[in-house]
C-alpha positions in Angstrom: 59.5 101.9 40.9 57.6 105.2 41.3 55.8 106.7 38.3 54.9 110.3 37.9 51.6 110.2 36.1 49.7 111.7 39.0 52.6 113.1 41.0 55.0 115.9 40.4 58.7 115.2 39.8 59.5 117.0 43.1 57.1 114.7 44.9 58.6 111.6 43.2 62.1 112.7 44.4 60.7 113.0 48.0 59.2 109.5 47.7 62.6 108.1 46.4 64.4 109.7 49.4 61.9 108.1 51.7 62.1 104.6 50.1 65.8 104.6 50.2 66.2 106.1 53.8 63.4 104.1 55.5 65.4 101.2 56.9 62.7 99.7 58.9 62.2 96.0 58.3 61.4 94.6 55.8 62.5 97.6 53.7 65.9 97.0 52.1 65.5 99.2 49.1 68.8 100.2 47.5 67.5 101.4 44.1 64.7 103.7 43.0 63.8 104.6 39.4 61.6 107.6 38.9 59.6 107.8 35.7 57.9 111.0 34.7 56.2 112.5 31.6 56.0 116.2 30.8 53.0 116.5 28.6 53.7 120.1 27.2 57.2 119.2 26.2 56.3 115.6 25.3 59.3 114.2 27.2 59.8 111.2 29.4 62.3 111.5 32.2 64.0 108.6 34.1 66.0 109.3 37.2 68.0 106.6 39.1 68.6 107.0 42.8 70.8 104.6 44.8 72.1 104.3 48.4 75.7 105.6 48.5 77.8 105.1 51.6 79.3 108.5 52.5 82.0 109.1 55.1 81.1 111.7 57.7 83.1 113.4 60.3 80.5 112.6 62.9 80.3 109.3 64.9 76.9 108.3 66.2 75.5 105.1 67.7 73.7 104.3 64.4 76.9 105.0 62.4 79.8 104.2 64.7 82.3 104.2 61.9 81.3 107.7 60.7 79.5 106.2 57.6 76.1 107.3 56.5 74.0 105.9 53.7 72.6 108.7 51.5 70.2 108.5 48.6 71.8 110.1 45.6 70.9 110.5 41.9 73.2 108.3 40.0 71.8 108.5 36.5 69.2 110.2 34.3 67.8 109.8 30.9 65.4 112.0 28.8 63.4 110.9 25.8 61.9 113.7 23.7 59.1 112.2 21.5 58.5 115.4 19.6 61.3 114.5 17.1 61.4 111.7 14.6 63.1 109.6 15.6 62.9 110.5 19.3 65.9 112.2 20.9 67.4 110.2 23.8 69.9 111.9 26.2 71.6 110.0 29.0 71.8 106.5 27.4 72.7 104.0 28.4 70.9 104.0 31.7 72.5 101.2 33.8 70.4 99.6 36.5 72.6 97.6 38.9 71.6 93.9 39.2 72.0 93.9 43.0 69.7 96.9 43.3 67.0 95.1 41.4 67.4 91.5 42.7 68.8 92.2 46.1 71.6 89.7 45.7 74.9 89.5 43.9 74.8 88.3 40.3 75.9 84.8 39.3 78.4 84.3 36.4 75.7 84.7 33.7 74.0 87.6 35.3 74.9 91.3 35.0 73.6 94.9 35.3 70.8 95.9 33.1 71.8 98.4 30.4 69.0 100.4 28.8 70.4 101.6 25.4 69.1 104.6 23.5 67.2 102.2 21.3 65.7 100.5 24.3 64.6 103.8 25.8 63.2 105.1 22.5 61.2 101.9 22.0 59.8 102.0 25.5 58.8 105.7 25.2 57.3 105.4 21.8 55.3 102.3 22.9 53.8 104.2 25.8 53.2 107.3 23.8 51.4 105.2 21.1 49.4 103.2 23.6 48.2 106.3 25.5 47.9 108.6 22.5 50.4 111.1 23.9 
């Protein structure tokens, strides 16, 4: 997880692209969640990036079948804490189990779904703790 307290959102996106594209061992990152806070607007932003296999028309030694893994944004959520209650856009934010645990789920396990209430609670907790 990358957090944007001291980095710009643009820089976080570059970091996510690097984490997801750097396939040197032991890196097997398949999911990146960016968290940012825009102080003037008092909004939290979450962006989910995943590796998406994409067919290409070009065959190379590293992608003999013409497939290329590309990091893509697959979900976003925004929590505006200026309103009471906070406004949440983009819920639920679904985090794939395999992206977090790096293994398939068993029968009792599943993706993590962050509802509007979950995101609101998370954002207000941080805002209260840090007096934002």
